[in-house]
PDB file of N, CA, C and O in Angstrom:
ATOM      1  N   MET A   1      -3.471 -16.781 -40.217  1.00  0.00           N
ATOM      2  CA  MET A   1      -3.933 -15.552 -39.592  1.00  0.00           C
ATOM      3  C   MET A   1      -5.341 -15.243 -40.065  1.00  0.00           C
ATOM      4  O   MET A   1      -5.722 -15.577 -41.187  1.00  0.00           O
ATOM      5  N   TRP A   2      -6.115 -14.597 -39.189  1.00  0.00           N
ATOM      6  CA  TRP A   2      -7.439 -14.134 -39.562  1.00  0.00           C
ATOM      7  C   TRP A   2      -7.717 -12.800 -38.883  1.00  0.00           C
ATOM      8  O   TRP A   2      -7.082 -12.461 -37.884  1.00  0.00           O
ATOM      9  N   ALA A   3      -8.648 -12.057 -39.417  1.00  0.00           N
ATOM     10  CA  ALA A   3      -9.084 -10.790 -38.835  1.00  0.00           C
ATOM     11  C   ALA A   3     -10.601 -10.775 -38.859  1.00  0.00           C
ATOM     12  O   ALA A   3     -11.222 -11.354 -39.750  1.00  0.00           O
ATOM     13  N   GLY A   4     -11.198 -10.109 -37.877  1.00  0.00           N
ATOM     14  CA  GLY A   4     -12.644 -10.064 -37.813  1.00  0.00           C
ATOM     15  C   GLY A   4     -13.144  -8.902 -36.979  1.00  0.00           C
ATOM     16  O   GLY A   4     -12.364  -8.173 -36.365  1.00  0.00           O
ATOM     17  N   LEU A   5     -14.445  -8.743 -36.969  1.00  0.00           N
ATOM     18  CA  LEU A   5     -15.103  -7.732 -36.170  1.00  0.00           C
ATOM     19  C   LEU A   5     -16.053  -8.445 -35.230  1.00  0.00           C
ATOM     20  O   LEU A   5     -16.914  -9.205 -35.673  1.00  0.00           O
ATOM     21  N   ALA A   6     -15.902  -8.206 -33.928  1.00  0.00           N
ATOM     22  CA  ALA A   6     -16.734  -8.863 -32.928  1.00  0.00           C
ATOM     23  C   ALA A   6     -17.817  -7.920 -32.428  1.00  0.00           C
ATOM     24  O   ALA A   6     -17.581  -6.726 -32.241  1.00  0.00           O
ATOM     25  N   PHE A   7     -19.003  -8.469 -32.215  1.00  0.00           N
ATOM     26  CA  PHE A   7     -20.102  -7.747 -31.588  1.00  0.00           C
ATOM     27  C   PHE A   7     -20.584  -8.619 -30.442  1.00  0.00           C
ATOM     28  O   PHE A   7     -21.159  -9.684 -30.672  1.00  0.00           O
ATOM     29  N   VAL A   8     -20.355  -8.177 -29.200  1.00  0.00           N
ATOM     30  CA  VAL A   8     -20.646  -8.965 -28.002  1.00  0.00           C
ATOM     31  C   VAL A   8     -21.842  -8.336 -27.293  1.00  0.00           C
ATOM     32  O   VAL A   8     -21.779  -7.179 -26.879  1.00  0.00           O
ATOM     33  N   LEU A   9     -22.937  -9.094 -27.151  1.00  0.00           N
ATOM     34  CA  LEU A   9     -24.157  -8.536 -26.555  1.00  0.00           C
ATOM     35  C   LEU A   9     -24.086  -8.420 -25.041  1.00  0.00           C
ATOM     36  O   LEU A   9     -24.645  -7.474 -24.486  1.00  0.00           O
ATOM     37  N   ASN A  10     -23.430  -9.331 -24.357  1.00  0.00           N
ATOM     38  CA  ASN A  10     -23.374  -9.323 -22.895  1.00  0.00           C
ATOM     39  C   ASN A  10     -22.027  -8.808 -22.394  1.00  0.00           C
ATOM     40  O   ASN A  10     -21.413  -9.420 -21.520  1.00  0.00           O
ATOM     41  N   ALA A  11     -21.570  -7.691 -22.941  1.00  0.00           N
ATOM     42  CA  ALA A  11     -20.215  -7.217 -22.689  1.00  0.00           C
ATOM     43  C   ALA A  11     -20.004  -6.679 -21.276  1.00  0.00           C
ATOM     44  O   ALA A  11     -19.052  -7.081 -20.607  1.00  0.00           O
ATOM     45  N   ALA A  12     -20.872  -5.778 -20.806  1.00  0.00           N
ATOM     46  CA  ALA A  12     -20.579  -5.135 -19.525  1.00  0.00           C
ATOM     47  C   ALA A  12     -21.836  -4.570 -18.879  1.00  0.00           C
ATOM     48  O   ALA A  12     -22.857  -4.361 -19.536  1.00  0.00           O
ATOM     49  N   GLU A  13     -21.737  -4.335 -17.604  1.00  0.00           N
ATOM     50  CA  GLU A  13     -22.784  -3.648 -16.852  1.00  0.00           C
ATOM     51  C   GLU A  13     -22.180  -2.347 -16.351  1.00  0.00           C
ATOM     52  O   GLU A  13     -21.170  -2.366 -15.648  1.00  0.00           O
ATOM     53  N   VAL A  14     -22.785  -1.211 -16.703  1.00  0.00           N
ATOM     54  CA  VAL A  14     -22.265   0.098 -16.325  1.00  0.00           C
ATOM     55  C   VAL A  14     -23.309   0.873 -15.537  1.00  0.00           C
ATOM     56  O   VAL A  14     -24.495   0.545 -15.566  1.00  0.00           O
ATOM     57  N   THR A  15     -22.859   1.904 -14.832  1.00  0.00           N
ATOM     58  CA  THR A  15     -23.732   2.719 -13.998  1.00  0.00           C
ATOM     59  C   THR A  15     -24.105   4.004 -14.731  1.00  0.00           C
ATOM     60  O   THR A  15     -23.254   4.669 -15.321  1.00  0.00           O
ATOM     61  N   GLU A  16     -25.377   4.335 -14.682  1.00  0.00           N
ATOM     62  CA  GLU A  16     -25.887   5.558 -15.283  1.00  0.00           C
ATOM     63  C   GLU A  16     -25.780   6.716 -14.295  1.00  0.00           C
ATOM     64  O   GLU A  16     -25.423   6.509 -13.135  1.00  0.00           O
ATOM     65  N   ALA A  17     -26.088   7.940 -14.747  1.00  0.00           N
ATOM     66  CA  ALA A  17     -26.020   9.134 -13.899  1.00  0.00           C
ATOM     67  C   ALA A  17     -26.991   9.055 -12.725  1.00  0.00           C
ATOM     68  O   ALA A  17     -26.733   9.649 -11.677  1.00  0.00           O
ATOM     69  N   ASP A  18     -28.114   8.327 -12.879  1.00  0.00           N
ATOM     70  CA  ASP A  18     -29.092   8.200 -11.792  1.00  0.00           C
ATOM     71  C   ASP A  18     -28.809   6.980 -10.901  1.00  0.00           C
ATOM     72  O   ASP A  18     -29.685   6.551 -10.150  1.00  0.00           O
ATOM     73  N   TRP A  19     -27.603   6.424 -10.978  1.00  0.00           N
ATOM     74  CA  TRP A  19     -27.119   5.285 -10.203  1.00  0.00           C
ATOM     75  C   TRP A  19     -27.792   3.970 -10.581  1.00  0.00           C
ATOM     76  O   TRP A  19     -27.661   2.982  -9.858  1.00  0.00           O
ATOM     77  N   SER A  20     -28.509   3.943 -11.698  1.00  0.00           N
ATOM     78  CA  SER A  20     -29.066   2.678 -12.173  1.00  0.00           C
ATOM     79  C   SER A  20     -28.018   1.961 -13.023  1.00  0.00           C
ATOM     80  O   SER A  20     -27.093   2.587 -13.540  1.00  0.00           O
ATOM     81  N   ASP A  21     -28.167   0.668 -13.159  1.00  0.00           N
ATOM     82  CA  ASP A  21     -27.239  -0.127 -13.956  1.00  0.00           C
ATOM     83  C   ASP A  21     -27.881  -0.503 -15.284  1.00  0.00           C
ATOM     84  O   ASP A  21     -29.097  -0.678 -15.369  1.00  0.00           O
ATOM     85  N   LYS A  22     -27.056  -0.626 -16.322  1.00  0.00           N
ATOM     86  CA  LYS A  22     -27.556  -1.113 -17.605  1.00  0.00           C
ATOM     87  C   LYS A  22     -26.491  -1.987 -18.254  1.00  0.00           C
ATOM     88  O   LYS A  22     -25.295  -1.793 -18.034  1.00  0.00           O
ATOM     89  N   ASP A  23     -26.936  -2.945 -19.053  1.00  0.00           N
ATOM     90  CA  ASP A  23     -26.031  -3.805 -19.818  1.00  0.00           C
ATOM     91  C   ASP A  23     -25.766  -3.142 -21.163  1.00  0.00           C
ATOM     92  O   ASP A  23     -26.691  -2.654 -21.813  1.00  0.00           O
ATOM     93  N   VAL A  24     -24.516  -3.125 -21.576  1.00  0.00           N
ATOM     94  CA  VAL A  24     -24.150  -2.500 -22.844  1.00  0.00           C
ATOM     95  C   VAL A  24     -23.382  -3.497 -23.712  1.00  0.00           C
ATOM     96  O   VAL A  24     -22.618  -4.309 -23.190  1.00  0.00           O
ATOM     97  N   PRO A  25     -23.578  -3.442 -25.030  1.00  0.00           N
ATOM     98  CA  PRO A  25     -22.816  -4.307 -25.936  1.00  0.00           C
ATOM     99  C   PRO A  25     -21.439  -3.734 -26.217  1.00  0.00           C
ATOM    100  O   PRO A  25     -21.153  -2.574 -25.920  1.00  0.00           O
ATOM    101  N   SER A  26     -20.598  -4.570 -26.794  1.00  0.00           N
ATOM    102  CA  SER A  26     -19.240  -4.173 -27.159  1.00  0.00           C
ATOM    103  C   SER A  26     -19.009  -4.502 -28.629  1.00  0.00           C
ATOM    104  O   SER A  26     -19.514  -5.506 -29.132  1.00  0.00           O
ATOM    105  N   VAL A  27     -18.245  -3.658 -29.314  1.00  0.00           N
ATOM    106  CA  VAL A  27     -17.878  -3.923 -30.701  1.00  0.00           C
ATOM    107  C   VAL A  27     -16.398  -3.569 -30.881  1.00  0.00           C
ATOM    108  O   VAL A  27     -15.928  -2.553 -30.367  1.00  0.00           O
ATOM    109  N   GLY A  28     -15.672  -4.416 -31.614  1.00  0.00           N
ATOM    110  CA  GLY A  28     -14.254  -4.137 -31.809  1.00  0.00           C
ATOM    111  C   GLY A  28     -13.584  -5.120 -32.745  1.00  0.00           C
ATOM    112  O   GLY A  28     -14.140  -6.177 -33.041  1.00  0.00           O
ATOM    113  N   PRO A  29     -12.381  -4.778 -33.218  1.00  0.00           N
ATOM    114  CA  PRO A  29     -11.629  -5.647 -34.127  1.00  0.00           C
ATOM    115  C   PRO A  29     -10.911  -6.771 -33.379  1.00  0.00           C
ATOM    116  O   PRO A  29     -10.533  -6.623 -32.217  1.00  0.00           O
ATOM    117  N   LEU A  30     -10.732  -7.893 -34.069  1.00  0.00           N
ATOM    118  CA  LEU A  30      -9.999  -9.040 -33.538  1.00  0.00           C
ATOM    119  C   LEU A  30      -8.973  -9.503 -34.569  1.00  0.00           C
ATOM    120  O   LEU A  30      -9.208  -9.435 -35.775  1.00  0.00           O
ATOM    121  N   LEU A  31      -7.847  -9.969 -34.076  1.00  0.00           N
ATOM    122  CA  LEU A  31      -6.836 -10.633 -34.899  1.00  0.00           C
ATOM    123  C   LEU A  31      -6.540 -11.974 -34.262  1.00  0.00           C
ATOM    124  O   LEU A  31      -6.552 -12.098 -33.038  1.00  0.00           O
ATOM    125  N   GLY A  32      -6.274 -12.975 -35.075  1.00  0.00           N
ATOM    126  CA  GLY A  32      -6.019 -14.275 -34.487  1.00  0.00           C
ATOM    127  C   GLY A  32      -5.306 -15.221 -35.424  1.00  0.00           C
ATOM    128  O   GLY A  32      -4.900 -14.862 -36.529  1.00  0.00           O
ATOM    129  N   TYR A  33      -5.170 -16.444 -34.942  1.00  0.00           N
ATOM    130  CA  TYR A  33      -4.480 -17.487 -35.687  1.00  0.00           C
ATOM    131  C   TYR A  33      -5.291 -18.773 -35.583  1.00  0.00           C
ATOM    132  O   TYR A  33      -5.805 -19.117 -34.519  1.00  0.00           O
ATOM    133  N   ARG A  34      -5.395 -19.474 -36.705  1.00  0.00           N
ATOM    134  CA  ARG A  34      -6.118 -20.742 -36.733  1.00  0.00           C
ATOM    135  C   ARG A  34      -5.147 -21.882 -36.985  1.00  0.00           C
ATOM    136  O   ARG A  34      -4.338 -21.834 -37.912  1.00  0.00           O
ATOM    137  N   ILE A  35      -5.235 -22.896 -36.159  1.00  0.00           N
ATOM    138  CA  ILE A  35      -4.384 -24.084 -36.274  1.00  0.00           C
ATOM    139  C   ILE A  35      -5.268 -25.249 -36.710  1.00  0.00           C
ATOM    140  O   ILE A  35      -6.257 -25.558 -36.046  1.00  0.00           O
ATOM    141  N   GLU A  36      -4.921 -25.892 -37.812  1.00  0.00           N
ATOM    142  CA  GLU A  36      -5.680 -27.042 -38.290  1.00  0.00           C
ATOM    143  C   GLU A  36      -5.020 -28.317 -37.792  1.00  0.00           C
ATOM    144  O   GLU A  36      -3.829 -28.534 -38.015  1.00  0.00           O
ATOM    145  N   PHE A  37      -5.801 -29.166 -37.110  1.00  0.00           N
ATOM    146  CA  PHE A  37      -5.284 -30.448 -36.620  1.00  0.00           C
ATOM    147  C   PHE A  37      -5.363 -31.520 -37.701  1.00  0.00           C
ATOM    148  O   PHE A  37      -4.431 -32.306 -37.872  1.00  0.00           O
ATOM    149  N   ASN A  38      -6.470 -31.551 -38.425  1.00  0.00           N
ATOM    150  CA  ASN A  38      -6.662 -32.452 -39.558  1.00  0.00           C
ATOM    151  C   ASN A  38      -7.768 -31.853 -40.434  1.00  0.00           C
ATOM    152  O   ASN A  38      -8.070 -30.666 -40.309  1.00  0.00           O
ATOM    153  N   GLU A  39      -8.371 -32.649 -41.311  1.00  0.00           N
ATOM    154  CA  GLU A  39      -9.398 -32.122 -42.215  1.00  0.00           C
ATOM    155  C   GLU A  39     -10.649 -31.653 -41.482  1.00  0.00           C
ATOM    156  O   GLU A  39     -11.373 -30.803 -42.001  1.00  0.00           O
ATOM    157  N   LYS A  40     -10.919 -32.170 -40.319  1.00  0.00           N
ATOM    158  CA  LYS A  40     -12.169 -31.887 -39.606  1.00  0.00           C
ATOM    159  C   LYS A  40     -12.018 -30.919 -38.426  1.00  0.00           C
ATOM    160  O   LYS A  40     -12.916 -30.112 -38.189  1.00  0.00           O
ATOM    161  N   TRP A  41     -10.924 -30.977 -37.692  1.00  0.00           N
ATOM    162  CA  TRP A  41     -10.768 -30.220 -36.451  1.00  0.00           C
ATOM    163  C   TRP A  41      -9.803 -29.047 -36.598  1.00  0.00           C
ATOM    164  O   TRP A  41      -8.782 -29.150 -37.276  1.00  0.00           O
ATOM    165  N   ASP A  42     -10.144 -27.918 -35.946  1.00  0.00           N
ATOM    166  CA  ASP A  42      -9.211 -26.788 -35.900  1.00  0.00           C
ATOM    167  C   ASP A  42      -9.383 -26.024 -34.589  1.00  0.00           C
ATOM    168  O   ASP A  42     -10.395 -26.154 -33.900  1.00  0.00           O
ATOM    169  N   LEU A  43      -8.375 -25.232 -34.265  1.00  0.00           N
ATOM    170  CA  LEU A  43      -8.365 -24.416 -33.052  1.00  0.00           C
ATOM    171  C   LEU A  43      -8.105 -22.973 -33.463  1.00  0.00           C
ATOM    172  O   LEU A  43      -7.205 -22.706 -34.259  1.00  0.00           O
ATOM    173  N   SER A  44      -8.882 -22.051 -32.928  1.00  0.00           N
ATOM    174  CA  SER A  44      -8.729 -20.631 -33.252  1.00  0.00           C
ATOM    175  C   SER A  44      -8.464 -19.854 -31.970  1.00  0.00           C
ATOM    176  O   SER A  44      -9.184 -20.000 -30.983  1.00  0.00           O
ATOM    177  N   ILE A  45      -7.423 -19.026 -31.994  1.00  0.00           N
ATOM    178  CA  ILE A  45      -7.061 -18.187 -30.851  1.00  0.00           C
ATOM    179  C   ILE A  45      -6.896 -16.761 -31.363  1.00  0.00           C
ATOM    180  O   ILE A  45      -6.188 -16.527 -32.343  1.00  0.00           O
ATOM    181  N   GLY A  46      -7.556 -15.799 -30.694  1.00  0.00           N
ATOM    182  CA  GLY A  46      -7.456 -14.417 -31.147  1.00  0.00           C
ATOM    183  C   GLY A  46      -7.723 -13.423 -30.037  1.00  0.00           C
ATOM    184  O   GLY A  46      -8.144 -13.799 -28.943  1.00  0.00           O
ATOM    185  N   GLY A  47      -7.479 -12.159 -30.317  1.00  0.00           N
ATOM    186  CA  GLY A  47      -7.716 -11.112 -29.334  1.00  0.00           C
ATOM    187  C   GLY A  47      -7.831  -9.754 -29.999  1.00  0.00           C
ATOM    188  O   GLY A  47      -7.455  -9.580 -31.159  1.00  0.00           O
ATOM    189  N   GLY A  48      -8.357  -8.793 -29.251  1.00  0.00           N
ATOM    190  CA  GLY A  48      -8.521  -7.434 -29.747  1.00  0.00           C
ATOM    191  C   GLY A  48      -9.007  -6.525 -28.629  1.00  0.00           C
ATOM    192  O   GLY A  48      -8.837  -6.830 -27.449  1.00  0.00           O
ATOM    193  N   TYR A  49      -9.609  -5.413 -29.009  1.00  0.00           N
ATOM    194  CA  TYR A  49     -10.127  -4.465 -28.021  1.00  0.00           C
ATOM    195  C   TYR A  49     -11.510  -4.011 -28.452  1.00  0.00           C
ATOM    196  O   TYR A  49     -11.713  -3.617 -29.601  1.00  0.00           O
ATOM    197  N   GLY A  50     -12.465  -4.067 -27.523  1.00  0.00           N
ATOM    198  CA  GLY A  50     -13.835  -3.675 -27.830  1.00  0.00           C
ATOM    199  C   GLY A  50     -14.261  -2.423 -27.087  1.00  0.00           C
ATOM    200  O   GLY A  50     -13.944  -2.248 -25.911  1.00  0.00           O
ATOM    201  N   VAL A  51     -14.974  -1.565 -27.775  1.00  0.00           N
ATOM    202  CA  VAL A  51     -15.517  -0.339 -27.188  1.00  0.00           C
ATOM    203  C   VAL A  51     -16.960  -0.618 -26.772  1.00  0.00           C
ATOM    204  O   VAL A  51     -17.737  -1.169 -27.551  1.00  0.00           O
ATOM    205  N   TRP A  52     -17.318  -0.239 -25.540  1.00  0.00           N
ATOM    206  CA  TRP A  52     -18.687  -0.425 -25.067  1.00  0.00           C
ATOM    207  C   TRP A  52     -19.566   0.668 -25.648  1.00  0.00           C
ATOM    208  O   TRP A  52     -19.243   1.850 -25.535  1.00  0.00           O
ATOM    209  N   LEU A  53     -20.664   0.286 -26.264  1.00  0.00           N
ATOM    210  CA  LEU A  53     -21.567   1.233 -26.909  1.00  0.00           C
ATOM    211  C   LEU A  53     -22.568   1.804 -25.907  1.00  0.00           C
ATOM    212  O   LEU A  53     -23.167   1.057 -25.133  1.00  0.00           O
ATOM    213  N   GLY A  54     -22.748   3.103 -25.918  1.00  0.00           N
ATOM    214  CA  GLY A  54     -23.741   3.751 -25.063  1.00  0.00           C
ATOM    215  C   GLY A  54     -23.290   4.012 -23.640  1.00  0.00           C
ATOM    216  O   GLY A  54     -24.132   4.172 -22.757  1.00  0.00           O
ATOM    217  N   VAL A  55     -21.984   4.060 -23.385  1.00  0.00           N
ATOM    218  CA  VAL A  55     -21.467   4.305 -22.037  1.00  0.00           C
ATOM    219  C   VAL A  55     -21.180   5.791 -21.865  1.00  0.00           C
ATOM    220  O   VAL A  55     -20.522   6.405 -22.704  1.00  0.00           O
ATOM    221  N   ASP A  56     -21.677   6.364 -20.773  1.00  0.00           N
ATOM    222  CA  ASP A  56     -21.376   7.758 -20.452  1.00  0.00           C
ATOM    223  C   ASP A  56     -20.072   7.778 -19.661  1.00  0.00           C
ATOM    224  O   ASP A  56     -20.059   7.437 -18.479  1.00  0.00           O
ATOM    225  N   LYS A  57     -18.977   8.176 -20.305  1.00  0.00           N
ATOM    226  CA  LYS A  57     -17.654   8.118 -19.667  1.00  0.00           C
ATOM    227  C   LYS A  57     -17.488   9.156 -18.564  1.00  0.00           C
ATOM    228  O   LYS A  57     -16.552   9.058 -17.771  1.00  0.00           O
ATOM    229  N   ASP A  58     -18.374  10.149 -18.494  1.00  0.00           N
ATOM    230  CA  ASP A  58     -18.251  11.208 -17.487  1.00  0.00           C
ATOM    231  C   ASP A  58     -18.916  10.872 -16.157  1.00  0.00           C
ATOM    232  O   ASP A  58     -18.742  11.612 -15.189  1.00  0.00           O
ATOM    233  N   VAL A  59     -19.681   9.766 -16.081  1.00  0.00           N
ATOM    234  CA  VAL A  59     -20.349   9.373 -14.834  1.00  0.00           C
ATOM    235  C   VAL A  59     -19.315   8.824 -13.860  1.00  0.00           C
ATOM    236  O   VAL A  59     -18.524   7.948 -14.209  1.00  0.00           O
ATOM    237  N   GLU A  60     -19.328   9.352 -12.621  1.00  0.00           N
ATOM    238  CA  GLU A  60     -18.415   8.874 -11.574  1.00  0.00           C
ATOM    239  C   GLU A  60     -19.197   8.179 -10.476  1.00  0.00           C
ATOM    240  O   GLU A  60     -20.244   8.662 -10.044  1.00  0.00           O
ATOM    241  N   VAL A  61     -18.687   7.050 -10.030  1.00  0.00           N
ATOM    242  CA  VAL A  61     -19.256   6.320  -8.895  1.00  0.00           C
ATOM    243  C   VAL A  61     -18.158   6.197  -7.857  1.00  0.00           C
ATOM    244  O   VAL A  61     -17.159   5.514  -8.079  1.00  0.00           O
ATOM    245  N   LEU A  62     -18.342   6.858  -6.723  1.00  0.00           N
ATOM    246  CA  LEU A  62     -17.366   6.870  -5.641  1.00  0.00           C
ATOM    247  C   LEU A  62     -15.986   7.311  -6.141  1.00  0.00           C
ATOM    248  O   LEU A  62     -14.968   6.751  -5.735  1.00  0.00           O
ATOM    249  N   GLY A  63     -15.958   8.306  -7.014  1.00  0.00           N
ATOM    250  CA  GLY A  63     -14.710   8.856  -7.512  1.00  0.00           C
ATOM    251  C   GLY A  63     -14.072   8.109  -8.670  1.00  0.00           C
ATOM    252  O   GLY A  63     -12.988   8.482  -9.118  1.00  0.00           O
ATOM    253  N   VAL A  64     -14.732   7.047  -9.170  1.00  0.00           N
ATOM    254  CA  VAL A  64     -14.193   6.262 -10.275  1.00  0.00           C
ATOM    255  C   VAL A  64     -15.092   6.450 -11.492  1.00  0.00           C
ATOM    256  O   VAL A  64     -16.300   6.228 -11.417  1.00  0.00           O
ATOM    257  N   LYS A  65     -14.498   6.860 -12.616  1.00  0.00           N
ATOM    258  CA  LYS A  65     -15.272   7.050 -13.848  1.00  0.00           C
ATOM    259  C   LYS A  65     -15.535   5.708 -14.528  1.00  0.00           C
ATOM    260  O   LYS A  65     -14.789   4.746 -14.347  1.00  0.00           O
ATOM    261  N   ASN A  66     -16.618   5.665 -15.320  1.00  0.00           N
ATOM    262  CA  ASN A  66     -16.952   4.472 -16.091  1.00  0.00           C
ATOM    263  C   ASN A  66     -15.829   4.133 -17.065  1.00  0.00           C
ATOM    264  O   ASN A  66     -15.248   5.026 -17.681  1.00  0.00           O
ATOM    265  N   ASP A  67     -15.523   2.842 -17.206  1.00  0.00           N
ATOM    266  CA  ASP A  67     -14.641   2.389 -18.270  1.00  0.00           C
ATOM    267  C   ASP A  67     -15.405   2.482 -19.585  1.00  0.00           C
ATOM    268  O   ASP A  67     -16.636   2.457 -19.587  1.00  0.00           O
ATOM    269  N   THR A  68     -14.703   2.585 -20.685  1.00  0.00           N
ATOM    270  CA  THR A  68     -15.364   2.689 -21.984  1.00  0.00           C
ATOM    271  C   THR A  68     -15.057   1.518 -22.914  1.00  0.00           C
ATOM    272  O   THR A  68     -15.500   1.519 -24.062  1.00  0.00           O
ATOM    273  N   GLY A  69     -14.320   0.534 -22.452  1.00  0.00           N
ATOM    274  CA  GLY A  69     -14.012  -0.625 -23.282  1.00  0.00           C
ATOM    275  C   GLY A  69     -13.248  -1.673 -22.509  1.00  0.00           C
ATOM    276  O   GLY A  69     -12.930  -1.487 -21.334  1.00  0.00           O
ATOM    277  N   SER A  70     -12.952  -2.787 -23.180  1.00  0.00           N
ATOM    278  CA  SER A  70     -12.227  -3.878 -22.536  1.00  0.00           C
ATOM    279  C   SER A  70     -11.601  -4.777 -23.598  1.00  0.00           C
ATOM    280  O   SER A  70     -11.979  -4.711 -24.768  1.00  0.00           O
ATOM    281  N   PRO A  71     -10.646  -5.617 -23.196  1.00  0.00           N
ATOM    282  CA  PRO A  71     -10.053  -6.565 -24.140  1.00  0.00           C
ATOM    283  C   PRO A  71     -11.078  -7.596 -24.600  1.00  0.00           C
ATOM    284  O   PRO A  71     -11.992  -7.948 -23.854  1.00  0.00           O
ATOM    285  N   LEU A  72     -10.923  -8.073 -25.818  1.00  0.00           N
ATOM    286  CA  LEU A  72     -11.745  -9.160 -26.361  1.00  0.00           C
ATOM    287  C   LEU A  72     -10.841 -10.366 -26.585  1.00  0.00           C
ATOM    288  O   LEU A  72      -9.728 -10.223 -27.092  1.00  0.00           O
ATOM    289  N   ILE A  73     -11.311 -11.545 -26.212  1.00  0.00           N
ATOM    290  CA  ILE A  73     -10.538 -12.775 -26.382  1.00  0.00           C
ATOM    291  C   ILE A  73     -11.412 -13.810 -27.084  1.00  0.00           C
ATOM    292  O   ILE A  73     -12.571 -14.011 -26.720  1.00  0.00           O
ATOM    293  N   ASP A  74     -10.845 -14.458 -28.088  1.00  0.00           N
ATOM    294  CA  ASP A  74     -11.551 -15.520 -28.804  1.00  0.00           C
ATOM    295  C   ASP A  74     -10.744 -16.802 -28.683  1.00  0.00           C
ATOM    296  O   ASP A  74      -9.553 -16.838 -28.991  1.00  0.00           O
ATOM    297  N   PHE A  75     -11.410 -17.841 -28.232  1.00  0.00           N
ATOM    298  CA  PHE A  75     -10.804 -19.172 -28.143  1.00  0.00           C
ATOM    299  C   PHE A  75     -11.885 -20.157 -28.565  1.00  0.00           C
ATOM    300  O   PHE A  75     -12.891 -20.306 -27.872  1.00  0.00           O
ATOM    301  N   SER A  76     -11.689 -20.825 -29.687  1.00  0.00           N
ATOM    302  CA  SER A  76     -12.731 -21.742 -30.148  1.00  0.00           C
ATOM    303  C   SER A  76     -12.124 -22.980 -30.788  1.00  0.00           C
ATOM    304  O   SER A  76     -11.049 -22.933 -31.388  1.00  0.00           O
ATOM    305  N   ILE A  77     -12.839 -24.082 -30.646  1.00  0.00           N
ATOM    306  CA  ILE A  77     -12.493 -25.339 -31.281  1.00  0.00           C
ATOM    307  C   ILE A  77     -13.563 -25.615 -32.329  1.00  0.00           C
ATOM    308  O   ILE A  77     -14.756 -25.597 -32.024  1.00  0.00           O
ATOM    309  N   GLY A  78     -13.139 -25.868 -33.559  1.00  0.00           N
ATOM    310  CA  GLY A  78     -14.101 -26.075 -34.645  1.00  0.00           C
ATOM    311  C   GLY A  78     -14.058 -27.482 -35.200  1.00  0.00           C
ATOM    312  O   GLY A  78     -13.035 -28.167 -35.163  1.00  0.00           O
ATOM    313  N   TYR A  79     -15.211 -27.890 -35.718  1.00  0.00           N
ATOM    314  CA  TYR A  79     -15.339 -29.195 -36.372  1.00  0.00           C
ATOM    315  C   TYR A  79     -16.138 -29.004 -37.661  1.00  0.00           C
ATOM    316  O   TYR A  79     -17.223 -28.424 -37.632  1.00  0.00           O
ATOM    317  N   SER A  80     -15.620 -29.480 -38.778  1.00  0.00           N
ATOM    318  CA  SER A  80     -16.306 -29.384 -40.068  1.00  0.00           C
ATOM    319  C   SER A  80     -17.110 -30.649 -40.331  1.00  0.00           C
ATOM    320  O   SER A  80     -16.636 -31.760 -40.094  1.00  0.00           O
ATOM    321  N   PHE A  81     -18.324 -30.469 -40.820  1.00  0.00           N
ATOM    322  CA  PHE A  81     -19.186 -31.612 -41.153  1.00  0.00           C
ATOM    323  C   PHE A  81     -19.004 -32.011 -42.595  1.00  0.00           C
ATOM    324  O   PHE A  81     -19.645 -32.954 -43.060  1.00  0.00           O
TER     325      PHE A  81
END
């Protein structure tokens, strides 16, 4: 098992009050599991929930309010040198 904190720069595109779009980062906790295949190779699978930073949750576009976060998923294959 492992735990971590993720910071995702390209997390989401949200709408501002003036109908312009902006990209916002996400930050959130992750929990996961690492499987070792041998001394060199491993597989990591994890998930969590990230909050989008700088999102105005009160802005409505066509009656739908901005989301303020999303699930985070980690899937990686590692190799040790």
